[in-house]
C-alpha positions in Angstrom: -10.0 11.8 -26.2 -6.9 9.9 -25.9 -5.1 12.9 -27.6 -6.7 15.5 -25.5 -6.0 13.9 -22.4 -2.4 13.3 -23.0 -2.0 17.0 -24.3 -4.0 18.5 -21.4 -1.8 16.4 -18.9 1.7 17.9 -20.7 0.6 21.2 -19.8 -0.8 20.7 -16.1 1.1 18.2 -14.7 5.2 19.0 -14.0 7.7 17.6 -16.1 9.2 15.7 -13.1 6.4 13.1 -14.1 8.1 9.7 -14.6 5.8 6.8 -16.1 3.6 9.1 -18.2 6.5 10.0 -19.9 7.8 6.9 -21.0 4.4 5.4 -21.5 2.0 7.8 -23.1 -1.1 5.9 -22.6 -4.6 6.7 -21.2 -5.9 3.6 -19.3 -10.0 3.0 -19.4 -10.2 -0.7 -18.5 -8.1 -3.2 -17.4 -8.5 -6.9 -16.0 -5.7 -9.2 -14.8 -2.7 -8.5 -17.1 -4.5 -6.3 -19.6 -5.1 -3.0 -19.9 -7.2 -1.1 -22.6 -6.3 2.3 -23.5 -8.9 5.3 -24.7 -7.7 4.7 -28.1 -8.7 1.1 -28.2 -5.3 -0.6 -27.5 -4.7 -3.5 -25.5 -1.2 -3.6 -23.7 0.2 -6.4 -21.6 1.2 -4.7 -18.0 4.0 -5.8 -16.5 4.6 -2.9 -14.5 1.8 -3.9 -12.3 1.7 -0.6 -10.4 5.1 -1.2 -9.6 4.2 -4.2 -7.8 1.2 -3.2 -6.1 -1.1 -5.1 -8.0 -0.3 -8.7 -7.0 -3.4 -10.0 -8.2 -3.8 -7.8 -11.5 -6.0 -5.2 -12.4 -9.6 -5.6 -10.9 -9.2 -9.1 -9.5 -12.7 -10.5 -8.4 -12.2 -11.1 -5.0 -10.5 -7.7 -4.3 -13.5 -6.0 -6.2 -16.1 -8.2 -3.7 -14.1 -7.2 -0.7 -14.3 -3.5 -1.6 -17.8 -3.6 -2.4 -18.7 -5.6 0.7 -17.2 -2.6 3.1 -19.4 0.2 1.1 -22.6 -1.8 1.2 -21.8 -2.2 4.7 -22.2 1.1 5.7 -18.9 0.8 8.0 -16.7 4.1 8.0 -14.0 4.6 5.2 -12.0 6.8 7.7 -11.5 5.2 11.2 -8.0 6.9 11.9 -6.4 4.2 14.4 -9.7 3.0 15.7 -10.3 -0.9 16.1 -12.8 -1.9 13.3 -13.7 -5.8 12.1 -11.9 -4.7 8.7 -8.7 -3.7 10.3 -9.0 -7.0 12.6 -9.6 -8.9 9.9 -6.3 -7.8 8.0 -4.1 -7.8 10.9 -5.3 -11.6 11.6 -4.5 -12.3 7.9 -1.1 -10.5 8.0 0.3 -12.1 11.2 -0.4 -15.5 9.1 2.2 -15.0 6.8 4.9 -13.6 8.8 8.0 -14.8 8.8 8.6 -17.5 12.0 10.0 -15.8 14.9 8.2 -12.7 14.2 4.5 -13.4 14.5 4.2 -14.8 18.2 5.5 -11.2 19.3 5.0 -8.7 16.6 3.5 -5.3 16.7 1.4 -3.5 13.8 1.8 0.4 12.9 -0.1 1.7 10.7 1.3 4.8 9.1 0.8 7.3 6.1 -0.2 5.8 2.8 3.0 5.7 1.1 6.2 3.4 1.4 8.3 6.3 1.9 5.9 7.3 5.3 6.4 3.6 6.2 10.3 3.9 5.8 10.3 7.1 7.9 8.5 5.5 11.0 10.2 2.9 11.0 13.6 5.1 11.5 11.8 6.7 14.1 10.5 3.9 15.8 14.0 2.1 15.9 15.6 5.8 17.1 13.0 6.0 19.8 13.2 2.1 21.0 17.1 2.4 20.8 18.0 6.3 21.8 20.6 6.2 19.3 20.3 8.2 16.2 21.6 7.5 12.4 20.8 4.8 10.2 22.9 2.3 8.1 21.5 2.2 4.8 23.2 0.6 1.6 24.4 2.1 -1.7 21.3 2.5 -3.7 18.5 1.8 -1.5 15.4 3.9 -2.9 13.0 4.0 -0.1 15.6 4.7 2.7 16.3 7.9 0.6 15.4 9.7 3.8 17.9 8.5 6.2 20.8 10.3 7.8 23.7 7.8 7.5 26.5 8.2 9.5 30.1 8.7 8.0 31.1 5.9 6.1 33.0 4.4 3.4 31.9 5.5 -0.1 30.6 2.6 -2.7 34.0 2.4 -5.5 31.3 1.7 -8.4 29.5 4.8 -6.8 31.9 7.6 -6.0 29.4 10.7 -5.5 26.8 8.2 -3.1 27.7 7.4 0.4 26.7 4.3 2.3 27.9 0.6 2.6 28.2 -1.8 -0.3 25.7 -4.1 -0.9 26.7 -7.6 -2.2 26.0 -8.2 -5.8 27.7 -10.2 -8.6 27.5 -8.8 -11.7 28.5 -5.4 -11.0 30.7 -6.2 -7.7 31.6 -3.2 -5.8 34.9 -4.4 -5.7 35.1 -5.7 -9.4 36.2 -9.3 -8.0 32.7 -11.0 -8.4 30.8 -13.5 -6.5 31.3 -14.9 -3.2 34.6 -13.0 -2.8 33.3 -9.6 -3.2 30.1 -10.5 -0.9 32.8 -11.6 1.8 34.5 -8.5 1.3 31.1 -6.4 1.3 30.1 -8.1 4.8 33.8 -7.2 6.3 33.3 -3.4 5.4 29.8 -3.6 7.1 31.6 -5.1 10.2 34.4 -2.8 10.2 31.7 0.2 10.7 29.9 -1.6 13.2 32.9 -2.4 15.1 33.8 -0.2 18.0 37.3 0.4 16.8 35.9 1.9 13.6 35.4 5.4 16.0 31.8 5.6 15.1 29.0 5.3 17.5 26.3 2.3 16.9 23.1 3.3 15.0 20.0 3.1 15.7 19.3 0.6 13.2 19.9 -1.1 9.4 17.6 -0.4 6.6 17.9 -3.1 3.7 16.0 -4.5 0.9 16.2 -8.2 0.3 16.3 -7.3 -3.4 17.0 -4.1 -4.6 14.1 -3.7 -7.1 14.2 -0.1 -8.2 18.1 -0.5 -8.3 17.8 -2.7 -11.3 16.3 -6.1 -9.4 19.7 -6.5 -7.0 19.7 -9.5 -5.4 22.4 -10.2 -2.9 23.3 -13.9 -1.6 21.5 -15.8 0.9 24.6 -16.0 3.1 25.1 -12.4 2.9 21.7 -11.6 4.4 22.0 -14.0 6.9 25.6 -12.6 7.9 23.7 -9.0 8.0 21.2 -10.5 10.4 24.1 -11.8 12.5 26.0 -8.6 12.9 23.1 -6.6 13.8 22.0 -9.4 16.3 25.4 -9.5 18.0 24.9 -5.8 18.3 21.4 -5.2 19.5 21.1 -3.0 15.9 17.7 -3.7 14.8 17.4 -4.9 11.3 14.4 -3.3 8.9 13.7 -5.1 6.3 12.1 -3.3 3.1 9.6 -5.6 1.9 7.5 -2.8 0.1 8.4 -4.1 -3.5 9.1 -7.4 -2.6 6.5 -8.7 -0.3 3.1 -10.9 -0.8 4.7 -13.8 -3.1 6.6 -11.4 -5.6 10.0 -13.4 -5.2 8.4 -17.0 -5.0 8.3 -16.5 -1.4 5.8 -14.9 0.7 8.2 -12.5 1.8 11.6 -12.1 0.0 13.4 -12.8 3.6 12.1 -16.1 3.5 14.6 -17.2 1.1 17.6 -16.9 3.4 15.5 -17.6 6.8 16.0 -14.2 8.1 13.5 -12.7 10.5 14.1 -9.1 10.7 12.9 -7.0 13.6 11.2 -4.5 11.8 9.4 -4.9 8.3 8.5 -2.3 6.2 5.5 -3.0 3.9 3.6 -1.2 1.2 2.5 -1.8 -2.1 0.9 -5.0 -2.7 0.2 -5.0 1.2 -2.9 -2.7 0.2 -4.5 -4.9 -2.5 -3.6 -2.3 -5.3 -5.2 0.9 -2.8 -2.6 2.7 -0.5 -1.5 1.1 2.4 1.6 1.1 4.4 2.1 -1.0 7.3 5.2 -1.6 10.1 5.4 -4.7 12.1 7.9 -5.0 14.4 9.0 -6.7 17.7 7.2 -5.9 20.5 10.2 -4.8 22.9 10.6 -2.3 20.0 7.0 -0.6 20.9 8.0 2.4 22.7 5.1 4.7 21.9 3.4 6.9 24.2 0.0 8.0 24.2 -0.6 11.4 22.0 2.4 10.2 19.8 1.6 12.0 16.6 0.6 9.7 13.9 -0.8 10.1 10.2 -4.2 11.4 9.3 -4.8 8.3 7.2 -3.8 5.5 8.8 -7.1 3.6 8.7 -8.1 2.9 5.3 -10.8 0.7 5.3 -11.0 0.0 1.7 -7.4 -0.5 1.4 -7.3 -2.8 4.4 -10.5 -5.0 3.1 -8.7 -5.1 -0.6 -5.2 -6.3 1.2 -6.9 -9.1 3.3 -8.4 -10.4 0.4 -5.0 -10.7 -1.5 -3.3 -11.6 1.5 -5.5 -14.8 1.9 -5.4 -15.3 -2.1 -2.0 -15.6 -2.3 -1.5 -17.7 0.6 -4.4 -20.2 -0.1 -3.6 -20.6 -3.7 0.2 -20.6 -3.1 0.9 -17.9 -5.5 4.3 -17.4 -4.5 5.7 -21.2 -5.3 3.8 -20.8 -8.5 5.7 -17.2 -9.2 9.0 -19.0 -8.4 8.3 -21.6 -10.9 7.1 -19.1 -13.5 10.2 -16.8 -12.8 12.5 -19.4 -13.3 11.5 -20.5 -16.3 11.4 -16.6 -17.7 14.5 -16.2 -16.5 15.8 -19.4 -18.1 14.4 -18.2 -21.6 15.5 -14.9 -21.4 19.3 -16.0 -20.4 18.8 -18.1 -23.9 17.8 -14.7 -25.6 21.1 -12.9 -24.1 23.4 -15.8 -25.4 21.8 -14.8 -29.1 21.8 -11.0 -28.7 25.1 -9.0 -27.0 23.1 -6.0 -26.1 21.8 -8.0 -23.2 24.2 -7.9 -20.1 22.7 -9.5 -17.4 19.4 -11.4 -16.8 18.6 -11.5 -13.1 15.7 -11.9 -10.6 14.1 -13.9 -8.1 10.0 -15.3 -9.0 8.3 -12.6 -10.8 10.8 -9.7 -10.1 12.9 -9.7 -13.2 15.9 -7.4 -14.4 17.0 -7.2 -17.6 20.6 -5.1 -17.7 21.1 -3.5 -21.0 24.8 -2.7 -22.0 27.0 -1.5 -24.8 28.9 -4.2 -26.6 30.8 -2.0 -28.1 32.6 -0.6 -24.9 35.4 -1.3 -22.9 34.6 -4.2 -20.4 35.0 -3.0 -16.3 38.3 -4.7 -15.5 38.0 -5.5 -11.9 40.5 -5.1 -9.3 43.2 -7.4 -7.8 42.8 -8.9 -4.6 45.3 -6.5 -2.8 43.4 -3.5 -4.4 40.2 -4.8 -3.3 41.2 -5.2 0.0 43.0 -1.5 0.2 39.2 -0.4 -0.4 38.4 -2.3 2.6 41.3 -0.5 4.5 39.8 3.0 3.7 39.1 5.3 6.6 35.7 4.6 8.1 36.0 6.6 11.4 35.7 10.3 11.8 38.9 10.6 14.1 40.8 9.6 11.0 41.9 6.2 12.3 42.2 3.3 10.0 41.4 -0.1 10.5 42.4 -3.1 8.3 39.8 -5.3 7.5 40.5 -8.4 5.2 38.7 -11.1 4.0 41.7 -13.5 5.5 42.6 -11.3 8.5 39.4 -9.8 11.0 40.4 -6.7 12.8 41.1 -7.2 16.3 38.0 -6.9 18.1 35.9 -8.2 14.9 33.2 -10.8 15.3 32.7 -14.1 13.9 33.8 -14.8 10.5 31.3 -14.9 7.9 31.2 -18.0 6.4 30.7 -17.3 3.0 32.5 -19.6 0.5 35.1 -18.0 -1.0 36.9 -21.2 -2.4 38.4 -21.3 -6.0 39.5 -17.7 -6.3 43.2 -17.4 -7.4 43.3 -13.7 -6.2 43.8 -12.1 -9.6 41.9 -9.5 -11.2 38.1 -10.5 -12.4 39.2 -9.9 -16.1 35.5 -10.8 -17.0 33.8 -7.3 -16.2 30.5 -6.4 -17.6 30.4 -3.7 -20.8 29.1 -0.1 -20.0 25.3 0.3 -18.8 23.3 1.6 -21.9 20.6 3.5 -21.0 20.0 4.5 -24.6 19.6 0.8 -25.4 17.0 0.5 -22.6 14.8 3.3 -23.2 14.6 2.0 -27.1 13.8 -1.7 -25.7 10.5 -0.1 -23.6 9.7 1.7 -26.5 9.5 -1.0 -29.0 7.8 -3.2 -26.2 5.2 -0.4 -26.1 4.6 -0.6 -29.9 4.2 -4.2 -29.4 1.7 -3.6 -26.8 3.9 -4.5 -23.8 4.6 -2.2 -20.8 7.6 -2.8 -19.2 9.9 -0.4 -16.7 13.2 1.0 -16.3 15.5 0.6 -13.6 19.0 0.2 -12.3 22.3 1.9 -12.9 21.7 4.8 -14.7 18.0 3.4 -15.5 19.8 0.7 -18.2 17.5 -2.3 -16.6 14.3 -3.3 -18.1 12.3 -4.6 -14.8 9.5 -6.9 -15.6 6.9 -7.0 -12.2 3.7 -9.0 -13.8 1.2 -10.4 -11.7 1.1 -13.5 -9.2 -1.9 -14.5 -11.7 -0.3 -14.5 -15.0 -0.7 -17.5 -16.8 1.6 -19.8 -18.6 0.2 -18.5 -22.3 0.6 -14.7 -21.1 4.2 -15.4 -19.9 4.9 -16.8 -23.6 3.0 -13.9 -25.0 5.3 -11.2 -22.7 8.6 -12.8 -23.9 7.7 -13.2 -27.4 7.0 -9.3 -27.3 10.0 -8.7 -25.6 12.2 -10.7 -27.5 10.7 -9.1 -31.0 11.6 -5.6 -29.2 15.2 -6.2 -28.3 16.0 -8.3 -32.1 14.5 -4.6 -33.4 16.6 -2.5 -30.8 19.9 -5.0 -31.9 19.7 -4.7 -35.6 19.5 -1.1 -35.5 22.2 -0.8 -33.2 24.1 -3.0 -35.6 23.1 -1.3 -38.8 23.9 2.4 -37.1 27.1 1.3 -35.2 26.0 3.3 -32.1 23.4 3.5 -29.6 19.9 5.4 -30.3 19.5 8.4 -28.6 16.9 8.9 -25.7 14.0 10.5 -26.2 10.4 11.1 -24.6 7.7 9.5 -26.3 4.9 11.9 -26.8 2.6 9.7 -29.0 1.7 5.9 -28.6 2.1 3.8 -31.5 -0.5 3.8 -34.1 0.5 0.0 -35.1 -2.2 -2.6 -33.1 -1.2 -5.2 -30.8 -4.0 -7.8 -29.2 
């Protein structure tokens, strides 16, 4: 059965399939962290349905909630009509929202995918503000449908248009840490200020953690600065919590870490308790919808709402967000110790149980950062369609600019950031993923050139299971590192068409 199903899939489904090419398994049973394949092999699942399985596979409270709806005779499809199941879901959701939003929130049920919710968020703020265009940050995957106005290009990704989002390991300006975050904030400010020549956008879309882009977490101070910049200009701030919400990062919502209250929250994945559901939560004064406004065909998925209610309440009542933060912190510490042993591990980062491990080529040339003057020159790039330039530096805001960001930039000597990272190594990341699968561990790839191993285990993972995950991962990394050292070159990327034959418990 196993081989036959895989063969039929390869000829019936498109080459564009992603997870199936890297993970050629046929799941037949699953519970918690564990998946059993049709070939009898068992795997520890650290993909968790791209974060949709906050409680893992087939959690009892989720199954009970689904059975209760099925046994009740309630309609499974109710469009946008009020139902007891929907009322319970919204009530539970409001209990978890950031302070300042729950008291004046509205909820819109969209099509079932996160991309549907992103598109609905764009339409919402465009209708509310009467403006067009969206500000997004380079590499925000769920914002791919946005039409960003003309703006500078991210210097680390010359082919991609968008605002540079603050990060440390591969700083957009190559100068690292707080100084780079300061310049990224000023770049955004320069685009939003009137002297840029650009009209204000309808909204700003950002992810508190850029999960698909390699688990990039901007500083909390930078997040607060984005909130202040948008609030001062009446630009709605849209937080994409599709993969970061429901306790994943160690707080119920990732924006809670910085104390930011967005105007709009885009929710999906875990919000449906493993079933398709996407939701917008937004400030009531943005509610410009009129009767007969077109809506999605499947906004009232009763089973997903029931499963979502069970998941939200279980995470909240059992403080699983806080527990994810504690377990994730221990896992990060152990992974950083592993990175000191194996130079193919370039950076270990994450928040809670959203962890990124970037693979690099240790024999490659380190990226040399910019000098302070070069970094400032990047910020002085053209930002207006009329060809005007505006000088904005970390030390001298342009005329008409808003308040200073308040980011700590002390201790920077103004020279080059010489300790730059080694080149990203997607072939090594793919090799580690294959070696993990051979050991019965499912991990995901993402980030720059898919060079980042992503771990998204369920929030219910036990201490013993976390140890088992790290043991298998460490063994896989050690094997790839040995092969790299023996060959003197990186392995070639290859699609694994058949599962390994060795058994993993």
